[in-house]
Backbone bond lengths (Angstrom), bond angles and torsions (degrees), N, CA, C in turn:
res aa  C-N    CA-C-N  psi(-1)  N-CA   C-N-CA  omega(-1)  CA-C   N-CA-C  phi
1 M - - - 1.446 - - 1.527 108.22 -
2 P 1.319 117.31 136.79 1.465 119.62 179.82 1.530 110.35 -62.42
3 P 1.325 117.78 143.55 1.467 121.38 -176.92 1.523 113.27 -60.67
4 F 1.333 119.39 -32.38 1.459 119.73 -177.72 1.526 112.72 -70.78
5 L 1.330 117.99 -17.17 1.461 120.90 177.73 1.526 112.98 -92.43
6 Q 1.322 117.86 -15.09 1.451 120.99 -173.59 1.522 113.19 -64.94
7 F 1.315 119.19 -34.85 1.468 120.14 -174.49 1.523 112.84 -74.29
8 W 1.318 119.98 -20.99 1.472 119.36 -179.40 1.521 112.97 -121.11
9 W 1.327 117.14 3.18 1.459 120.73 -179.43 1.523 109.54 -65.20
10 P 1.342 119.67 125.81 1.462 121.68 -177.02 1.528 112.16 -57.11
11 L 1.339 114.30 139.37 1.453 119.82 179.19 1.519 109.70 -63.47
12 G 1.297 116.32 145.49 1.448 120.57 179.66 1.513 112.95 90.88
13 W 1.314 117.15 -17.87 1.448 119.71 176.84 1.519 107.89 -86.88
14 T 1.261 115.59 131.48 1.455 118.75 176.57 1.514 107.92 -119.59
15 H 1.259 113.98 148.65 1.455 119.77 179.24 1.517 107.54 -107.02
16 R 1.289 115.39 113.66 1.461 120.38 178.21 1.515 108.72 -102.68
17 A 1.292 114.40 140.43 1.471 119.74 -178.06 1.520 111.41 -60.55
18 S 1.332 116.93 -28.15 1.458 119.31 -178.19 1.523 112.02 -70.60
19 E 1.327 116.35 -25.13 1.461 119.59 179.41 1.518 111.60 -74.71
20 G 1.274 115.54 -22.75 1.451 118.55 -175.99 1.521 110.35 74.20
21 P 1.268 117.50 -166.71 1.466 120.55 -176.03 1.524 113.64 -84.31
22 T 1.325 118.59 15.93 1.451 121.12 -173.45 1.527 113.05 -61.18
23 K 1.350 117.64 -56.62 1.465 119.35 -177.84 1.524 112.47 -61.54
24 P 1.336 118.37 -50.42 1.464 117.05 178.93 1.524 112.25 -60.24
25 A 1.315 116.92 -35.96 1.465 119.72 179.76 1.524 110.61 -65.70
26 W 1.343 117.21 -42.23 1.464 120.62 178.47 1.518 110.98 -64.35
27 V 1.325 116.90 -43.82 1.469 119.99 179.56 1.517 109.43 -62.44
28 L 1.313 116.79 -46.80 1.458 120.84 179.70 1.525 111.12 -62.46
29 L 1.324 116.83 -43.00 1.457 120.80 179.18 1.526 111.16 -62.27
30 C 1.318 116.85 -45.21 1.466 120.69 -179.32 1.519 111.25 -64.46
31 C 1.331 115.97 -44.77 1.465 119.30 -179.35 1.518 111.82 -65.82
32 M 1.308 117.21 -45.88 1.459 120.85 -179.08 1.525 111.09 -69.31
33 G 1.332 116.18 -37.69 1.465 119.16 177.80 1.517 111.42 -61.48
34 T 1.332 115.96 -44.67 1.465 120.49 178.03 1.518 110.63 -63.19
35 L 1.322 116.71 -42.98 1.455 121.01 179.20 1.526 111.08 -62.02
36 L 1.318 117.05 -44.02 1.462 119.52 -179.24 1.520 112.43 -67.89
37 V 1.322 117.18 -38.64 1.463 119.90 178.77 1.515 110.13 -67.03
38 T 1.327 116.94 -41.11 1.460 121.35 -177.94 1.514 112.20 -73.56
39 C 1.306 116.96 -43.77 1.460 121.01 -172.83 1.519 113.74 -103.72
40 G 1.301 118.66 -0.01 1.452 121.56 -176.09 1.511 114.73 -49.24
41 P 1.341 119.54 -50.67 1.462 119.47 -178.30 1.520 112.90 -62.86
42 S 1.330 117.76 -31.87 1.453 118.97 -178.44 1.519 112.07 -75.24
43 F 1.318 117.76 -15.51 1.452 120.58 176.94 1.525 111.23 -95.12
44 G 1.304 117.42 15.40 1.453 121.55 175.22 1.510 114.48 88.73
45 A 1.311 118.26 12.16 1.457 119.63 176.97 1.516 108.26 -65.33
46 S 1.286 116.50 137.83 1.452 120.90 -178.22 1.522 109.98 -80.39
47 I 1.322 115.45 123.66 1.452 120.30 176.75 1.519 107.17 -120.28
48 T 1.299 116.43 124.57 1.449 121.20 179.26 1.511 108.65 -82.29
49 K 1.320 115.08 128.62 1.452 120.33 179.37 1.516 107.96 -78.23
50 S 1.317 115.91 120.91 1.452 119.09 -179.69 1.525 109.30 -88.26
51 A 1.293 115.43 160.46 1.455 120.80 179.96 1.526 109.52 -66.46
52 P 1.327 117.19 137.27 1.462 119.87 179.34 1.526 111.09 -67.37
53 T 1.310 115.56 146.28 1.460 120.53 178.44 1.520 109.69 -76.98
54 A 1.315 116.06 168.31 1.464 121.12 179.89 1.525 110.85 -61.34
55 D 1.331 117.54 -40.33 1.471 120.20 178.47 1.516 111.41 -65.98
56 M 1.330 116.59 -39.56 1.466 120.02 178.14 1.526 110.32 -63.46
57 I 1.321 116.51 -42.97 1.463 120.97 -179.69 1.524 110.30 -61.35
58 K 1.331 116.42 -46.06 1.470 119.93 -179.49 1.522 111.52 -61.67
59 T 1.318 116.88 -41.21 1.463 120.81 179.64 1.525 111.01 -66.79
60 I 1.318 116.57 -46.00 1.464 120.77 179.84 1.519 110.60 -62.50
61 L 1.334 117.39 -42.63 1.468 120.27 179.18 1.524 111.67 -64.84
62 K 1.320 116.97 -36.37 1.466 120.39 177.43 1.528 109.95 -60.54
63 Y 1.330 116.04 -46.13 1.462 119.79 178.95 1.523 111.95 -68.22
64 L 1.328 116.67 -38.40 1.463 119.74 178.11 1.524 111.34 -61.87
65 K 1.325 116.66 -40.17 1.469 120.18 178.29 1.519 110.62 -61.25
66 L 1.316 116.04 -47.96 1.465 120.38 -179.32 1.529 112.16 -65.28
67 E 1.311 116.36 -47.18 1.463 120.38 -175.62 1.523 112.81 -71.37
68 S 1.330 117.97 -34.51 1.462 119.76 178.16 1.527 110.24 -68.61
69 K 1.319 116.25 -39.81 1.462 120.19 177.50 1.529 110.14 -65.81
70 E 1.313 116.16 -41.86 1.464 121.19 179.04 1.532 111.26 -63.46
71 L 1.339 117.14 -42.33 1.467 120.82 177.67 1.527 111.04 -59.60
72 Y 1.325 116.01 -47.13 1.462 120.58 -179.43 1.527 111.46 -63.81
73 E 1.320 116.83 -49.12 1.465 119.73 -177.42 1.528 112.19 -65.28
74 D 1.324 117.43 -38.56 1.466 120.19 177.44 1.518 111.39 -64.76
75 Y 1.325 116.24 -42.49 1.463 118.89 179.62 1.527 110.51 -66.04
76 K 1.325 116.56 -43.45 1.460 120.39 -179.46 1.525 110.88 -63.00
77 K 1.332 115.99 -41.56 1.464 120.76 -179.82 1.531 111.47 -66.58
78 N 1.307 117.37 -38.25 1.457 121.43 -175.88 1.522 114.20 -87.62
79 S 1.328 118.10 -11.08 1.461 118.70 178.45 1.520 108.74 -81.98
80 S 1.301 114.48 136.04 1.470 119.36 -177.44 1.520 109.87 -83.93
81 G 1.313 115.16 135.71 1.455 120.61 177.62 1.519 112.59 78.53
82 E 1.309 114.65 175.52 1.458 121.53 178.27 1.518 109.52 -85.06
83 V 1.310 114.90 122.79 1.455 120.79 177.58 1.523 106.71 -115.38
84 P 1.340 116.99 122.66 1.468 118.67 -178.23 1.533 111.54 -77.85
85 I 1.304 114.59 153.93 1.458 121.82 172.75 1.522 107.81 -77.47
86 D 1.322 117.11 133.81 1.452 122.39 178.05 1.524 107.93 -82.38
87 E 1.327 116.47 103.55 1.468 121.28 -176.64 1.521 113.10 -66.39
88 S 1.327 117.10 -21.38 1.468 119.25 -178.74 1.538 112.05 -78.52
89 L 1.316 117.37 -17.50 1.466 120.85 -179.33 1.520 110.23 -88.55
90 Q 1.306 115.64 115.96 1.456 121.30 179.92 1.519 109.49 -119.37
91 L 1.299 116.06 128.52 1.463 122.68 176.13 1.522 107.82 -98.42
92 P 1.319 118.11 142.14 1.465 117.46 175.18 1.527 109.33 -69.61
93 C 1.301 115.73 134.96 1.460 119.94 175.77 1.518 105.40 -100.23
94 F 1.324 115.98 108.00 1.450 118.51 -172.53 1.510 112.38 -70.48
95 T 1.315 113.78 150.55 1.449 121.43 171.19 1.513 105.57 -111.64
96 L 1.288 116.38 152.86 1.454 119.07 -178.94 1.508 109.13 -75.48
97 G 1.288 116.00 124.31 1.455 122.71 -178.48 1.504 108.77 157.10
98 C 1.311 116.27 -164.10 1.462 120.30 -175.27 1.532 112.06 -63.87
99 E 1.325 117.76 -35.13 1.467 120.10 -179.66 1.524 112.80 -74.38
100 A 1.328 117.70 -8.34 1.465 121.28 179.97 1.520 111.68 -59.53
101 S 1.316 118.21 -39.70 1.466 121.22 -178.41 1.513 111.75 -60.62
102 T 1.322 116.82 -43.15 1.461 120.61 179.03 1.515 110.85 -65.56
103 N 1.337 116.48 -48.82 1.459 119.86 -178.56 1.525 112.35 -65.38
104 I 1.322 117.14 -37.98 1.462 120.62 178.97 1.522 110.11 -63.92
105 S 1.330 117.90 -40.39 1.466 119.33 179.82 1.529 111.09 -65.68
106 I 1.329 117.75 -33.43 1.469 120.96 176.38 1.521 109.92 -68.84
107 I 1.323 116.81 -45.16 1.465 120.89 178.85 1.528 110.08 -61.68
108 E 1.330 117.14 -43.14 1.467 120.64 177.90 1.523 111.37 -59.47
109 A 1.334 116.89 -39.70 1.464 120.59 179.28 1.532 110.92 -63.98
110 Y 1.325 117.33 -41.75 1.460 120.70 177.30 1.530 111.13 -65.16
111 L 1.323 116.92 -43.06 1.468 119.83 179.25 1.522 111.40 -65.27
112 E 1.315 116.76 -36.25 1.475 120.67 176.46 1.523 110.58 -64.96
113 E 1.318 116.50 -38.38 1.464 120.09 178.06 1.529 110.75 -67.63
114 V 1.320 117.77 -37.30 1.469 120.98 175.50 1.531 109.67 -61.19
115 R 1.319 116.03 -44.49 1.465 120.06 178.91 1.527 110.51 -62.24
116 R 1.322 116.80 -43.70 1.466 120.75 -179.66 1.524 111.71 -64.92
117 L 1.329 116.85 -45.36 1.458 120.57 -178.87 1.530 112.58 -66.64
118 S 1.316 116.18 -28.31 1.472 119.34 179.40 1.518 111.80 -88.03
119 E 1.332 116.02 4.58 1.464 122.37 -178.28 1.529 110.59 54.56
120 N 1.324 114.71 46.68 1.475 125.00 177.18 1.525 114.35 67.82
121 R 1.326 118.41 12.98 1.470 119.63 177.09 1.524 111.63 -80.31
122 V 1.313 116.85 -25.12 1.461 121.20 173.20 1.520 105.90 -100.84
123 D 1.321 115.44 106.81 1.461 120.45 -174.96 1.528 109.94 -87.76
124 T 1.309 115.21 104.64 1.461 121.11 -179.89 1.525 111.92 -100.38
125 S 1.306 117.53 7.69 1.473 120.47 -173.52 1.525 112.89 -63.69
126 R 1.330 117.92 -37.65 1.473 119.08 -179.38 1.514 111.55 -65.41
127 V 1.326 116.63 -45.34 1.464 118.33 -177.75 1.526 111.52 -71.25
128 T 1.326 118.00 -35.64 1.465 118.35 177.55 1.525 110.52 -68.56
129 K 1.317 117.80 -33.73 1.475 121.01 175.46 1.525 109.96 -64.58
130 R 1.322 116.58 -44.29 1.473 119.71 179.25 1.526 111.00 -65.53
131 L 1.316 117.05 -37.99 1.464 119.83 176.69 1.522 110.71 -62.63
132 S 1.326 116.79 -42.26 1.466 118.62 179.16 1.524 111.02 -68.00
133 D 1.339 117.53 -26.50 1.465 120.44 177.26 1.525 112.53 -67.52
134 I 1.320 117.22 -27.95 1.465 118.99 -179.96 1.522 112.34 -103.05
135 T 1.332 116.95 6.83 1.452 120.01 176.69 1.516 108.86 -74.01
136 C 1.290 115.77 134.26 1.458 121.72 -179.11 1.516 110.18 -72.12
137 S 1.313 116.18 135.03 1.467 119.89 177.35 1.523 111.26 -98.66
138 D 1.302 117.00 9.34 1.454 122.08 178.94 1.534 109.19 -64.79
139 V 1.312 117.86 128.97 1.460 122.60 -177.02 1.523 110.92 -59.58
140 R 1.315 117.44 -36.04 1.470 120.37 -179.61 1.523 111.74 -65.83
141 C 1.334 117.28 -24.25 1.461 121.35 -175.73 1.516 112.67 -103.83
142 S 1.305 118.04 -5.27 1.454 118.79 -170.32 1.524 112.02 -70.51
143 N 1.315 113.62 149.26 1.450 121.54 176.28 1.520 106.35 -107.16
144 S 1.321 117.05 112.81 1.454 120.46 -171.21 1.525 113.37 -70.99
145 S 1.308 119.22 -29.51 1.459 120.08 -176.92 1.528 110.58 -118.23
146 K 1.314 113.80 141.77 1.461 119.55 176.96 1.526 107.69 -86.67
147 P 1.324 116.87 128.45 1.464 118.79 -177.26 1.524 111.50 -67.83
148 S 1.302 114.60 154.07 1.455 120.87 178.35 1.525 108.77 -105.08
149 V 1.322 115.76 128.02 1.463 121.43 179.38 1.516 107.26 -123.98
150 S 1.309 116.10 130.54 1.463 119.07 175.82 1.523 108.29 -123.19
151 G 1.296 114.70 131.30 1.455 121.17 -179.63 1.514 111.49 -84.68
152 P 1.315 116.22 177.12 1.464 121.02 -179.88 1.533 112.23 -71.28
153 D 1.336 115.50 171.97 1.461 121.11 -178.18 1.525 112.94 -103.13
154 K 1.300 117.78 -28.25 1.468 121.04 -174.78 1.527 110.91 -83.24
155 F 1.320 115.47 144.02 1.460 122.37 -173.62 1.527 112.61 -54.00
156 Y 1.308 118.26 -51.40 1.456 122.37 -176.75 1.530 111.25 -65.16
157 E 1.328 116.17 -39.60 1.466 120.98 178.62 1.531 111.29 -68.12
158 I 1.326 116.44 -33.38 1.465 120.52 177.05 1.522 109.89 -64.26
159 K 1.336 116.86 -44.46 1.465 120.47 178.81 1.525 110.76 -61.69
160 S 1.327 116.13 -42.11 1.459 120.85 179.22 1.535 110.30 -65.80
161 F 1.321 117.32 -41.01 1.463 122.15 178.74 1.530 110.24 -60.23
162 K 1.325 117.06 -49.65 1.465 121.28 -178.37 1.522 110.62 -61.73
163 L 1.322 117.25 -45.99 1.460 121.20 179.98 1.529 111.10 -62.82
164 T 1.321 116.50 -42.61 1.468 120.72 -178.71 1.529 111.27 -65.14
165 V 1.320 117.50 -45.22 1.467 120.68 -179.68 1.527 109.50 -61.66
166 L 1.330 117.44 -46.67 1.459 120.53 -179.14 1.529 111.72 -64.86
167 K 1.335 117.23 -38.21 1.471 120.34 178.41 1.523 110.89 -67.73
168 R 1.330 116.49 -46.59 1.470 119.95 -179.42 1.527 110.64 -61.24
169 F 1.315 116.88 -41.29 1.456 120.52 179.13 1.523 110.87 -66.08
170 S 1.313 116.93 -42.88 1.462 120.95 178.19 1.523 111.11 -62.87
171 D 1.325 117.01 -43.78 1.469 121.09 177.96 1.531 111.10 -62.30
172 C 1.326 115.34 -42.62 1.465 120.54 178.95 1.526 110.27 -59.74
173 M 1.310 116.67 -47.54 1.464 120.32 -178.03 1.526 111.09 -67.68
174 G 1.314 117.45 -31.99 1.456 120.80 177.79 1.521 113.07 -64.97
175 K 1.335 116.91 -30.88 1.465 121.62 -178.46 1.526 113.34 -87.46
176 L 1.315 117.15 -21.41 1.449 121.42 -171.83 1.517 112.38 -73.22
177 E 1.303 115.39 135.41 1.457 121.60 175.93 1.517 109.40 -115.22
178 A 1.316 115.78 144.65 1.465 119.88 -177.96 1.523 110.13 -74.85
179 K 1.299 114.36 136.23 1.466 121.88 173.28 1.523 107.54 -107.94
180 D 1.302 116.17 175.11 1.461 119.38 -179.93 1.521 113.17 -71.31
181 R 1.323 117.03 -32.91 1.463 118.33 -175.00 1.514 110.63 -139.98
182 I 1.321 115.10 150.05 1.453 120.77 170.75 1.525 108.65 -100.73
183 C 1.312 115.57 -44.34 1.472 120.29 -173.89 1.519 110.58 -94.06
C-alpha cells in the first residue's frame, strides 16, 4: 500500500496484491470526486449562473419585500428625531426583464453607500445578496460597469439620504409583482 494512503486507510481493509489497485483507486476517486464537487467553486472553477426560475423569483421577491420593509422601519425607529425624506433623490424601481440588471446594480450601489455611511450599522448584505440572486446573467442584459454613488457629507443630510434610500427601496419592493421570467 502506498505510504500516503496508510494514515487514513480504514481499519480492517487490507490491500492484497491480487486485487490490484481497484479498491484504493475507487476510494481515492470517491474521496476526490466528493472534494471537487464540494469545493470546486472555491478553487476557481467557473460556474455559469443560470437564470432563476419563476418559483425562485417569487420566493426571493417575497423575502425582499419583507426585508426591505424591515430595514426601513428599523432605521426609522432607531433614528433620533424627525428626518425628512429627500424628495429630490429618486431610486430606479426595477421591473423584471432585461433592464432589471441595470436597475438592480444601481439599487445595490445605493444600498452599499447606505451601509458605508452608517459604518456598517445598517446591514444591507441580505437584500443585496437577494438582489444579486435575481440579476440576469444573460450577456445581452448585462451591465458591464457598476455605478458609483456617493452620499452627502453633512450629518443631517446623511441621515436623510439613508432614510430616503431605504424608504424608496421598500416602496419599490412593495409595488413589485413577480413575473415568470427575468431574463
